[in-house]
PQR file with spaces between the fields and no chain letter, atoms N, CA, C, O and H, PARSE charges and radii, in Angstrom:
ATOM       1  N    MET     1     122.198  136.435   62.413 -0.4000 1.5000
ATOM       2  CA   MET     1     121.435  135.668   63.264 -0.0000 2.0000
ATOM       3  C    MET     1     120.088  135.886   62.707  0.5500 1.7000
ATOM       4  O    MET     1     119.588  136.930   62.289 -0.5500 1.4000
ATOM       5  N    VAL     2     119.658  134.842   62.772 -0.4000 1.5000
ATOM       6  CA   VAL     2     117.623  135.360   62.533 -0.0000 2.0000
ATOM       7  C    VAL     2     117.289  135.255   64.286  0.5500 1.7000
ATOM       8  O    VAL     2     117.605  134.623   65.294 -0.5500 1.4000
ATOM       9  H    VAL     2     120.064  133.993   63.111  0.4000 1.0000
ATOM      10  N    GLU     3     116.413  136.377   63.801 -0.4000 1.5000
ATOM      11  CA   GLU     3     115.474  136.945   65.131 -0.0000 2.0000
ATOM      12  C    GLU     3     114.649  135.608   65.616  0.5500 1.7000
ATOM      13  O    GLU     3     114.652  134.841   64.653 -0.5500 1.4000
ATOM      14  H    GLU     3     116.157  136.891   62.982  0.4000 1.0000
ATOM      15  N    THR     4     114.023  135.086   66.596 -0.4000 1.5000
ATOM      16  CA   THR     4     113.082  134.571   67.297 -0.0000 2.0000
ATOM      17  C    THR     4     111.786  135.166   67.620  0.5500 1.7000
ATOM      18  O    THR     4     111.554  135.331   68.818 -0.5500 1.4000
ATOM      19  H    THR     4     114.020  135.709   67.378  0.4000 1.0000
ATOM      20  N    SER     5     111.087  135.442   66.949 -0.4000 1.5000
ATOM      21  CA   SER     5     109.369  135.842   67.616 -0.0000 2.0000
ATOM      22  C    SER     5     109.029  135.483   68.816  0.5500 1.7000
ATOM      23  O    SER     5     109.384  134.413   69.312 -0.5500 1.4000
ATOM      24  H    SER     5     111.275  135.307   65.976  0.4000 1.0000
ATOM      25  N    ASP     6     108.275  136.383   69.426 -0.4000 1.5000
ATOM      26  CA   ASP     6     107.921  135.939   71.017 -0.0000 2.0000
ATOM      27  C    ASP     6     106.754  134.861   70.844  0.5500 1.7000
ATOM      28  O    ASP     6     106.519  134.009   71.701 -0.5500 1.4000
ATOM      29  H    ASP     6     107.987  137.252   69.023  0.4000 1.0000
ATOM      30  N    ILE     7     106.082  134.980   69.703 -0.4000 1.5000
ATOM      31  CA   ILE     7     105.138  133.987   69.273 -0.0000 2.0000
ATOM      32  C    ILE     7     105.969  132.529   69.154  0.5500 1.7000
ATOM      33  O    ILE     7     105.580  131.598   69.859 -0.5500 1.4000
ATOM      34  H    ILE     7     106.273  135.672   69.007  0.4000 1.0000
ATOM      35  N    ALA     8     106.843  132.386   68.472 -0.4000 1.5000
ATOM      36  CA   ALA     8     107.756  131.105   68.128 -0.0000 2.0000
ATOM      37  C    ALA     8     108.049  130.586   69.460  0.5500 1.7000
ATOM      38  O    ALA     8     107.838  129.410   69.755 -0.5500 1.4000
ATOM      39  H    ALA     8     107.160  133.142   67.899  0.4000 1.0000
ATOM      40  N    VAL     9     108.621  131.604   70.416 -0.4000 1.5000
ATOM      41  CA   VAL     9     108.904  131.095   71.634 -0.0000 2.0000
ATOM      42  C    VAL     9     108.054  130.478   72.488  0.5500 1.7000
ATOM      43  O    VAL     9     108.328  129.503   73.187 -0.5500 1.4000
ATOM      44  H    VAL     9     108.793  132.559   70.176  0.4000 1.0000
ATOM      45  N    TYR    10     106.777  131.186   72.413 -0.4000 1.5000
ATOM      46  CA   TYR    10     105.796  130.396   73.346 -0.0000 2.0000
ATOM      47  C    TYR    10     105.418  129.231   72.775  0.5500 1.7000
ATOM      48  O    TYR    10     105.198  128.384   73.641 -0.5500 1.4000
ATOM      49  H    TYR    10     106.554  131.978   71.845  0.4000 1.0000
ATOM      50  N    GLN    11     105.214  128.753   71.424 -0.4000 1.5000
ATOM      51  CA   GLN    11     104.768  127.824   70.799 -0.0000 2.0000
ATOM      52  C    GLN    11     106.109  126.540   71.034  0.5500 1.7000
ATOM      53  O    GLN    11     105.721  125.447   71.447 -0.5500 1.4000
ATOM      54  H    GLN    11     105.393  129.442   70.721  0.4000 1.0000
ATOM      55  N    LYS    12     107.231  126.674   70.834 -0.4000 1.5000
ATOM      56  CA   LYS    12     108.178  125.724   70.980 -0.0000 2.0000
ATOM      57  C    LYS    12     108.369  125.277   72.479  0.5500 1.7000
ATOM      58  O    LYS    12     108.814  124.157   72.734 -0.5500 1.4000
ATOM      59  H    LYS    12     107.546  127.562   70.499  0.4000 1.0000
ATOM      60  N    LEU    13     107.942  126.388   73.702 -0.4000 1.5000
ATOM      61  CA   LEU    13     107.990  126.194   75.054 -0.0000 2.0000
ATOM      62  C    LEU    13     106.771  125.111   75.108  0.5500 1.7000
ATOM      63  O    LEU    13     106.949  124.063   75.728 -0.5500 1.4000
ATOM      64  H    LEU    13     107.581  127.298   73.495  0.4000 1.0000
ATOM      65  N    THR    14     105.440  125.390   74.405 -0.4000 1.5000
ATOM      66  CA   THR    14     104.719  124.599   74.941 -0.0000 2.0000
ATOM      67  C    THR    14     104.850  123.111   74.129  0.5500 1.7000
ATOM      68  O    THR    14     104.725  122.010   74.666 -0.5500 1.4000
ATOM      69  H    THR    14     105.295  126.242   73.901  0.4000 1.0000
ATOM      70  N    GLU    15     105.050  123.292   73.121 -0.4000 1.5000
ATOM      71  CA   GLU    15     105.552  121.797   72.255 -0.0000 2.0000
ATOM      72  C    GLU    15     106.589  120.891   73.155  0.5500 1.7000
ATOM      73  O    GLU    15     106.564  119.660   73.181 -0.5500 1.4000
ATOM      74  H    GLU    15     105.151  124.187   72.685  0.4000 1.0000
ATOM      75  N    LEU    16     107.460  121.682   73.855 -0.4000 1.5000
ATOM      76  CA   LEU    16     108.395  121.020   74.665 -0.0000 2.0000
ATOM      77  C    LEU    16     107.424  120.612   76.089  0.5500 1.7000
ATOM      78  O    LEU    16     107.447  119.453   76.503 -0.5500 1.4000
ATOM      79  H    LEU    16     107.480  122.681   73.834  0.4000 1.0000
ATOM      80  N    ALA    17     106.811  121.389   76.593 -0.4000 1.5000
ATOM      81  CA   ALA    17     106.187  120.790   77.705 -0.0000 2.0000
ATOM      82  C    ALA    17     105.314  119.591   77.346  0.5500 1.7000
ATOM      83  O    ALA    17     105.318  118.574   78.039 -0.5500 1.4000
ATOM      84  H    ALA    17     106.793  122.330   76.257  0.4000 1.0000
ATOM      85  N    ASP    18     104.525  119.735   76.187 -0.4000 1.5000
ATOM      86  CA   ASP    18     103.855  118.219   75.828 -0.0000 2.0000
ATOM      87  C    ASP    18     104.658  117.125   75.576  0.5500 1.7000
ATOM      88  O    ASP    18     104.242  115.971   75.685 -0.5500 1.4000
ATOM      89  H    ASP    18     104.522  120.561   75.624  0.4000 1.0000
ATOM      90  N    GLU    19     106.037  117.480   75.171 -0.4000 1.5000
ATOM      91  CA   GLU    19     106.894  116.551   75.127 -0.0000 2.0000
ATOM      92  C    GLU    19     107.026  115.730   76.395  0.5500 1.7000
ATOM      93  O    GLU    19     106.743  114.536   76.495 -0.5500 1.4000
ATOM      94  H    GLU    19     106.374  118.417   75.082  0.4000 1.0000
ATOM      95  N    LEU    20     107.546  116.618   77.467 -0.4000 1.5000
ATOM      96  CA   LEU    20     107.747  116.163   78.462 -0.0000 2.0000
ATOM      97  C    LEU    20     106.416  115.543   79.170  0.5500 1.7000
ATOM      98  O    LEU    20     106.680  114.581   79.891 -0.5500 1.4000
ATOM      99  H    LEU    20     107.775  117.588   77.386  0.4000 1.0000
ATOM     100  N    ASP    21     105.258  115.845   79.117 -0.4000 1.5000
ATOM     101  CA   ASP    21     104.049  115.052   79.755 -0.0000 2.0000
ATOM     102  C    ASP    21     104.269  113.984   79.072  0.5500 1.7000
ATOM     103  O    ASP    21     104.589  112.991   79.726 -0.5500 1.4000
ATOM     104  H    ASP    21     105.044  116.627   78.531  0.4000 1.0000
ATOM     105  N    ASP    22     104.177  113.866   77.709 -0.4000 1.5000
ATOM     106  CA   ASP    22     104.415  112.514   77.143 -0.0000 2.0000
ATOM     107  C    ASP    22     105.248  111.370   77.770  0.5500 1.7000
ATOM     108  O    ASP    22     104.998  110.213   78.107 -0.5500 1.4000
ATOM     109  H    ASP    22     103.916  114.672   77.178  0.4000 1.0000
ATOM     110  N    MET    23     106.492  112.279   77.792 -0.4000 1.5000
ATOM     111  CA   MET    23     107.687  111.047   78.546 -0.0000 2.0000
ATOM     112  C    MET    23     107.139  110.828   80.112  0.5500 1.7000
ATOM     113  O    MET    23     107.100  109.655   80.483 -0.5500 1.4000
ATOM     114  H    MET    23     106.694  113.219   77.518  0.4000 1.0000
ATOM     115  N    ALA    24     106.810  111.619   80.842 -0.4000 1.5000
ATOM     116  CA   ALA    24     106.429  111.444   82.108 -0.0000 2.0000
ATOM     117  C    ALA    24     105.485  110.127   82.130  0.5500 1.7000
ATOM     118  O    ALA    24     105.592  109.147   82.868 -0.5500 1.4000
ATOM     119  H    ALA    24     106.842  112.572   80.540  0.4000 1.0000
ATOM     120  N    ALA    25     104.447  110.401   81.025 -0.4000 1.5000
ATOM     121  CA   ALA    25     103.379  109.197   81.208 -0.0000 2.0000
ATOM     122  C    ALA    25     103.919  107.773   80.843  0.5500 1.7000
ATOM     123  O    ALA    25     103.197  106.805   81.080 -0.5500 1.4000
ATOM     124  H    ALA    25     104.360  111.197   80.426  0.4000 1.0000
ATOM     125  N    ARG    26     105.244  107.583   80.236 -0.4000 1.5000
ATOM     126  CA   ARG    26     105.561  106.706   79.950 -0.0000 2.0000
ATOM     127  C    ARG    26     106.958  106.035   80.823  0.5500 1.7000
ATOM     128  O    ARG    26     107.587  104.983   80.708 -0.5500 1.4000
ATOM     129  H    ARG    26     105.831  108.369   80.043  0.4000 1.0000
ATOM     130  N    GLY    27     107.064  107.190   81.705 -0.4000 1.5000
ATOM     131  CA   GLY    27     108.210  106.982   82.983 -0.0000 2.0000
ATOM     132  C    GLY    27     108.167  105.482   83.665  0.5500 1.7000
ATOM     133  O    GLY    27     107.190  104.887   84.119 -0.5500 1.4000
ATOM     134  H    GLY    27     106.553  108.045   81.799  0.4000 1.0000
ATOM     135  N    ALA    28     109.376  105.114   83.599 -0.4000 1.5000
ATOM     136  CA   ALA    28     109.622  104.052   84.213 -0.0000 2.0000
ATOM     137  C    ALA    28     109.811  103.677   85.925  0.5500 1.7000
ATOM     138  O    ALA    28     109.790  102.661   86.620 -0.5500 1.4000
ATOM     139  H    ALA    28     110.170  105.597   83.230  0.4000 1.0000
ATOM     140  N    THR    29     109.989  105.042   86.109 -0.4000 1.5000
ATOM     141  CA   THR    29     110.165  105.116   87.620 -0.0000 2.0000
ATOM     142  C    THR    29     109.421  106.231   88.238  0.5500 1.7000
ATOM     143  O    THR    29     109.139  107.112   87.426 -0.5500 1.4000
ATOM     144  H    THR    29     110.006  105.867   85.544  0.4000 1.0000
ATOM     145  N    LEU    30     109.030  106.436   89.427 -0.4000 1.5000
ATOM     146  CA   LEU    30     108.570  107.415   90.208 -0.0000 2.0000
ATOM     147  C    LEU    30     109.065  108.571   90.248  0.5500 1.7000
ATOM     148  O    LEU    30     108.400  109.604   90.326 -0.5500 1.4000
ATOM     149  H    LEU    30     109.259  105.720   90.087  0.4000 1.0000
ATOM     150  N    VAL    31     110.902  108.467   90.173 -0.4000 1.5000
ATOM     151  CA   VAL    31     111.459  109.658   90.385 -0.0000 2.0000
ATOM     152  C    VAL    31     111.652  110.403   88.970  0.5500 1.7000
ATOM     153  O    VAL    31     111.677  111.630   88.872 -0.5500 1.4000
ATOM     154  H    VAL    31     111.443  107.629   90.109  0.4000 1.0000
ATOM     155  N    GLY    32     111.791  109.478   87.842 -0.4000 1.5000
ATOM     156  CA   GLY    32     111.936  109.985   86.527 -0.0000 2.0000
ATOM     157  C    GLY    32     110.628  110.436   86.302  0.5500 1.7000
ATOM     158  O    GLY    32     110.609  111.570   85.824 -0.5500 1.4000
ATOM     159  H    GLY    32     111.770  108.481   87.922  0.4000 1.0000
ATOM     160  N    GLU    33     109.506  109.919   86.490 -0.4000 1.5000
ATOM     161  CA   GLU    33     108.147  110.583   86.222 -0.0000 2.0000
ATOM     162  C    GLU    33     107.894  112.079   86.988  0.5500 1.7000
ATOM     163  O    GLU    33     107.164  112.946   86.507 -0.5500 1.4000
ATOM     164  H    GLU    33     109.521  108.998   86.878  0.4000 1.0000
ATOM     165  N    ALA    34     108.521  112.199   88.072 -0.4000 1.5000
ATOM     166  CA   ALA    34     108.508  113.268   88.880 -0.0000 2.0000
ATOM     167  C    ALA    34     109.004  114.026   88.791  0.5500 1.7000
ATOM     168  O    ALA    34     108.555  115.108   89.166 -0.5500 1.4000
ATOM     169  H    ALA    34     109.114  111.495   88.462  0.4000 1.0000
ATOM     170  N    ALA    35     110.569  113.865   88.085 -0.4000 1.5000
ATOM     171  CA   ALA    35     111.348  115.169   87.472 -0.0000 2.0000
ATOM     172  C    ALA    35     110.833  115.636   86.193  0.5500 1.7000
ATOM     173  O    ALA    35     110.873  116.807   85.816 -0.5500 1.4000
ATOM     174  H    ALA    35     110.935  112.985   87.780  0.4000 1.0000
ATOM     175  N    LEU    36     110.254  114.464   85.422 -0.4000 1.5000
ATOM     176  CA   LEU    36     109.509  115.144   84.059 -0.0000 2.0000
ATOM     177  C    LEU    36     108.396  115.873   84.184  0.5500 1.7000
ATOM     178  O    LEU    36     108.344  116.955   83.599 -0.5500 1.4000
ATOM     179  H    LEU    36     110.221  113.512   85.728  0.4000 1.0000
ATOM     180  N    THR    37     107.269  115.406   84.989 -0.4000 1.5000
ATOM     181  CA   THR    37     106.373  116.518   85.419 -0.0000 2.0000
ATOM     182  C    THR    37     106.710  117.601   86.044  0.5500 1.7000
ATOM     183  O    THR    37     105.839  118.459   86.185 -0.5500 1.4000
ATOM     184  H    THR    37     107.311  114.527   85.464  0.4000 1.0000
ATOM     185  N    THR    38     107.809  117.794   86.478 -0.4000 1.5000
ATOM     186  CA   THR    38     108.087  118.961   87.612 -0.0000 2.0000
ATOM     187  C    THR    38     108.939  119.904   86.211  0.5500 1.7000
ATOM     188  O    THR    38     108.922  121.134   86.176 -0.5500 1.4000
ATOM     189  H    THR    38     108.516  117.097   86.363  0.4000 1.0000
ATOM     190  N    ALA    39     109.453  119.266   85.424 -0.4000 1.5000
ATOM     191  CA   ALA    39     109.973  120.407   84.111 -0.0000 2.0000
ATOM     192  C    ALA    39     108.713  120.683   83.479  0.5500 1.7000
ATOM     193  O    ALA    39     108.417  121.875   83.394 -0.5500 1.4000
ATOM     194  H    ALA    39     109.467  118.266   85.453  0.4000 1.0000
ATOM     195  N    SER    40     108.073  120.014   83.111 -0.4000 1.5000
ATOM     196  CA   SER    40     106.749  120.430   82.388 -0.0000 2.0000
ATOM     197  C    SER    40     106.516  121.351   82.782  0.5500 1.7000
ATOM     198  O    SER    40     106.865  122.366   82.180 -0.5500 1.4000
ATOM     199  H    SER    40     108.313  119.045   83.179  0.4000 1.0000
ATOM     200  N    ARG    41     105.680  121.432   84.210 -0.4000 1.5000
ATOM     201  CA   ARG    41     105.258  122.426   84.619 -0.0000 2.0000
ATOM     202  C    ARG    41     106.212  123.656   84.776  0.5500 1.7000
ATOM     203  O    ARG    41     105.488  124.640   84.931 -0.5500 1.4000
ATOM     204  H    ARG    41     105.397  120.607   84.699  0.4000 1.0000
ATOM     205  N    ASN    42     107.641  124.047   84.802 -0.4000 1.5000
ATOM     206  CA   ASN    42     108.373  124.789   84.780 -0.0000 2.0000
ATOM     207  C    ASN    42     108.143  125.613   83.400  0.5500 1.7000
ATOM     208  O    ASN    42     107.865  126.809   83.317 -0.5500 1.4000
ATOM     209  H    ASN    42     108.229  123.249   84.676  0.4000 1.0000
ATOM     210  N    VAL    43     108.337  124.635   82.274 -0.4000 1.5000
ATOM     211  CA   VAL    43     108.633  125.121   81.281 -0.0000 2.0000
ATOM     212  C    VAL    43     107.204  125.752   80.750  0.5500 1.7000
ATOM     213  O    VAL    43     107.225  126.717   79.985 -0.5500 1.4000
ATOM     214  H    VAL    43     108.563  123.663   82.342  0.4000 1.0000
ATOM     215  N    ARG    44     105.826  125.102   81.237 -0.4000 1.5000
ATOM     216  CA   ARG    44     104.748  125.683   80.792 -0.0000 2.0000
ATOM     217  C    ARG    44     104.486  127.076   81.411  0.5500 1.7000
ATOM     218  O    ARG    44     104.009  128.044   80.820 -0.5500 1.4000
ATOM     219  H    ARG    44     105.809  124.318   81.858  0.4000 1.0000
ATOM     220  N    GLY    45     104.857  127.016   82.628 -0.4000 1.5000
ATOM     221  CA   GLY    45     105.081  128.351   83.303 -0.0000 2.0000
ATOM     222  C    GLY    45     106.126  129.405   82.502  0.5500 1.7000
ATOM     223  O    GLY    45     105.757  130.535   82.823 -0.5500 1.4000
ATOM     224  H    GLY    45     105.245  126.230   83.109  0.4000 1.0000
ATOM     225  N    MET    46     107.017  129.474   81.798 -0.4000 1.5000
ATOM     226  CA   MET    46     107.565  130.449   81.248 -0.0000 2.0000
ATOM     227  C    MET    46     107.092  130.574   80.063  0.5500 1.7000
ATOM     228  O    MET    46     107.328  131.674   79.564 -0.5500 1.4000
ATOM     229  H    MET    46     107.316  128.557   81.538  0.4000 1.0000
ATOM     230  N    ALA    47     106.447  129.777   79.357 -0.4000 1.5000
ATOM     231  CA   ALA    47     105.202  129.800   78.165 -0.0000 2.0000
ATOM     232  C    ALA    47     104.002  130.633   78.918  0.5500 1.7000
ATOM     233  O    ALA    47     103.587  131.560   78.221 -0.5500 1.4000
ATOM     234  H    ALA    47     106.255  128.884   79.763  0.4000 1.0000
ATOM     235  N    LEU    48     103.575  130.544   79.764 -0.4000 1.5000
ATOM     236  CA   LEU    48     102.610  131.618   80.239 -0.0000 2.0000
ATOM     237  C    LEU    48     102.999  132.872   80.254  0.5500 1.7000
ATOM     238  O    LEU    48     102.240  133.759   79.862 -0.5500 1.4000
ATOM     239  H    LEU    48     103.912  129.791   80.329  0.4000 1.0000
ATOM     240  N    ALA    49     104.417  133.168   80.773 -0.4000 1.5000
ATOM     241  CA   ALA    49     105.038  134.318   81.192 -0.0000 2.0000
ATOM     242  C    ALA    49     104.983  134.985   79.758  0.5500 1.7000
ATOM     243  O    ALA    49     104.543  136.120   79.574 -0.5500 1.4000
ATOM     244  H    ALA    49     105.033  132.448   81.092  0.4000 1.0000
ATOM     245  N    VAL    50     105.642  133.886   78.431 -0.4000 1.5000
ATOM     246  CA   VAL    50     105.569  134.870   77.260 -0.0000 2.0000
ATOM     247  C    VAL    50     104.455  135.255   76.697  0.5500 1.7000
ATOM     248  O    VAL    50     104.430  136.373   76.184 -0.5500 1.4000
ATOM     249  H    VAL    50     105.999  132.965   78.581  0.4000 1.0000
ATOM     250  N    TYR    51     103.520  134.583   76.674 -0.4000 1.5000
ATOM     251  CA   TYR    51     102.041  134.481   76.365 -0.0000 2.0000
ATOM     252  C    TYR    51     101.431  135.821   77.037  0.5500 1.7000
ATOM     253  O    TYR    51     100.881  136.649   76.311 -0.5500 1.4000
ATOM     254  H    TYR    51     103.541  133.674   77.091  0.4000 1.0000
ATOM     255  N    LYS    52     101.524  135.998   78.255 -0.4000 1.5000
ATOM     256  CA   LYS    52     101.189  137.124   79.067 -0.0000 2.0000
ATOM     257  C    LYS    52     101.812  138.317   78.387  0.5500 1.7000
ATOM     258  O    LYS    52     101.069  139.193   77.944 -0.5500 1.4000
ATOM     259  H    LYS    52     101.971  135.325   78.844  0.4000 1.0000
ATOM     260  N    HIS    53     103.327  138.432   78.253 -0.4000 1.5000
ATOM     261  CA   HIS    53     104.162  139.423   77.425 -0.0000 2.0000
ATOM     262  C    HIS    53     103.434  139.876   76.273  0.5500 1.7000
ATOM     263  O    HIS    53     103.133  141.062   76.138 -0.5500 1.4000
ATOM     264  H    HIS    53     103.931  137.720   78.612  0.4000 1.0000
ATOM     265  N    ILE    54     103.005  138.598   75.067 -0.4000 1.5000
ATOM     266  CA   ILE    54     102.456  138.887   74.097 -0.0000 2.0000
ATOM     267  C    ILE    54     101.362  139.519   74.032  0.5500 1.7000
ATOM     268  O    ILE    54     101.227  140.479   73.273 -0.5500 1.4000
ATOM     269  H    ILE    54     103.249  137.634   75.176  0.4000 1.0000
ATOM     270  N    MET    55     100.420  139.086   74.808 -0.4000 1.5000
ATOM     271  CA   MET    55      99.050  139.643   75.036 -0.0000 2.0000
ATOM     272  C    MET    55      99.281  141.056   75.570  0.5500 1.7000
ATOM     273  O    MET    55      98.763  141.901   74.841 -0.5500 1.4000
ATOM     274  H    MET    55     100.529  138.306   75.424  0.4000 1.0000
ATOM     275  N    GLY    56      99.831  141.485   76.499 -0.4000 1.5000
ATOM     276  CA   GLY    56     100.114  142.889   77.099 -0.0000 2.0000
ATOM     277  C    GLY    56     100.518  143.818   75.875  0.5500 1.7000
ATOM     278  O    GLY    56     100.044  144.941   75.703 -0.5500 1.4000
ATOM     279  H    GLY    56     100.252  140.798   77.092  0.4000 1.0000
ATOM     280  N    ASP    57     101.425  143.230   75.070 -0.4000 1.5000
ATOM     281  CA   ASP    57     101.979  144.129   74.064 -0.0000 2.0000
ATOM     282  C    ASP    57     100.893  144.149   73.025  0.5500 1.7000
ATOM     283  O    ASP    57     100.910  145.185   72.361 -0.5500 1.4000
ATOM     284  H    ASP    57     101.810  142.318   75.210  0.4000 1.0000
ATOM     285  N    ARG    58     100.019  143.350   72.723 -0.4000 1.5000
ATOM     286  CA   ARG    58      98.725  143.683   72.058 -0.0000 2.0000
ATOM     287  C    ARG    58      97.783  144.836   72.703  0.5500 1.7000
ATOM     288  O    ARG    58      97.463  145.890   72.152 -0.5500 1.4000
ATOM     289  H    ARG    58     100.006  142.509   73.263  0.4000 1.0000
ATOM     290  N    GLN    59      97.432  144.416   73.931 -0.4000 1.5000
ATOM     291  CA   GLN    59      96.787  145.332   74.543 -0.0000 2.0000
ATOM     292  C    GLN    59      97.113  146.677   74.450  0.5500 1.7000
ATOM     293  O    GLN    59      96.260  147.516   74.160 -0.5500 1.4000
ATOM     294  H    GLN    59      97.692  143.560   74.378  0.4000 1.0000
ATOM     295  N    GLY    60      98.403  146.988   74.697 -0.4000 1.5000
ATOM     296  CA   GLY    60      98.972  148.132   74.585 -0.0000 2.0000
ATOM     297  C    GLY    60      98.848  148.700   73.312  0.5500 1.7000
ATOM     298  O    GLY    60      98.287  149.793   73.395 -0.5500 1.4000
ATOM     299  H    GLY    60      99.096  146.307   74.933  0.4000 1.0000
ATOM     300  N    ALA    61      99.174  148.365   72.073 -0.4000 1.5000
ATOM     301  CA   ALA    61      98.977  148.461   70.969 -0.0000 2.0000
ATOM     302  C    ALA    61      97.619  148.922   70.507  0.5500 1.7000
ATOM     303  O    ALA    61      97.439  149.796   69.658 -0.5500 1.4000
ATOM     304  H    ALA    61      99.630  147.478   72.006  0.4000 1.0000
ATOM     305  N    LEU    62      96.469  148.104   71.289 -0.4000 1.5000
ATOM     306  CA   LEU    62      94.895  148.675   70.985 -0.0000 2.0000
ATOM     307  C    LEU    62      94.576  149.826   71.570  0.5500 1.7000
ATOM     308  O    LEU    62      93.690  150.562   71.137 -0.5500 1.4000
ATOM     309  H    LEU    62      96.615  147.394   71.979  0.4000 1.0000
ATOM     310  N    ASP    63      95.311  150.081   72.654 -0.4000 1.5000
ATOM     311  CA   ASP    63      94.793  151.293   73.667 -0.0000 2.0000
ATOM     312  C    ASP    63      95.700  152.360   73.023  0.5500 1.7000
ATOM     313  O    ASP    63      95.627  153.492   73.502 -0.5500 1.4000
ATOM     314  H    ASP    63      96.031  149.483   73.005  0.4000 1.0000
ATOM     315  N    SER    64      96.312  152.201   72.282 -0.4000 1.5000
ATOM     316  CA   SER    64      97.188  153.233   71.718 -0.0000 2.0000
ATOM     317  C    SER    64      96.277  154.064   70.785  0.5500 1.7000
ATOM     318  O    SER    64      96.739  155.019   70.160 -0.5500 1.4000
ATOM     319  H    SER    64      96.371  151.282   71.893  0.4000 1.0000
């Protein structure tokens, strides 16, 4: 099994959030738009957590 890097996870989550935003913009109903917007925010939050983890690892390496 091939491992996935943290940066690849961050990039994929960001890509997915962008897709959800695009779908929300074309949403046929307010309920669908709200669901997609909420999902996008949640995915962006996950991407941000991964990004902070990546940057924290790099900062630790620089401090060593």
